[in-house]
C-alpha positions, 0 to 999 in steps of 0.5 A: 482522591476522586479526581485521581481515580477519574484520571487513572480510569481515563488513562487505563481506558485510553491505553486499552483502545486499539489505535486506528492504524493497528490494523495495518501492522506488518503482518497485514496481507491481502490477495486479489486482482491487481491492475495498472493505472492508465496514462490519464492520471499522469501528473495528477495529485494522489490522495496523499498529495503526491503527484502521480508518475507512472515511472515511480513505484507507487500504488492505489489501494483501499485495503492499506493505509496511505504511506504503507509500503507493500510487497506485491507478488504476481501469483502467475509468475512469482515476480515481485515488486515493492511499492508505496500506497499513495492513492485510493481506488474508485472500486473494490473489485481489485485490491491494488492499482499499480504504476506502469513501472511496477506492472512491468516488473510484475510482467502483466501489462499485456494481460491488464490484470493479474492475481497477486499476494500483498504483504505490508513491509516496514517503512525502512525495508520498503524504501530500501527495496524501492531505491534498489528497483529504481537503480535496476 
């Protein structure tokens, strides 16, 4: 009987602990400055193990979990892009670093940085939107 109480107590405790990934739910948002990767990272491995390509729709961020899909909106012109977080950044001054392809859709390459709004989206929606961007 005592062993059963211990098991039930442990089970209840485990159910009440918030999983580490819970802070990255689809409602997670961020605002801040975006920039873009330089060409020197082309072909290098990212934190997720993927090979970096400036032609893909990926990004580096310390605010979102690796593998998260996010919608990024340029606050200056309203343009938006969907990217997958697959790398980490060396600074907390910016909220996200984007590939050249994503930067071109947001139309801020010439400026180097821009103010953005970011929202995590579901994996299915993120993958669909990125496929659509690749075709355009």
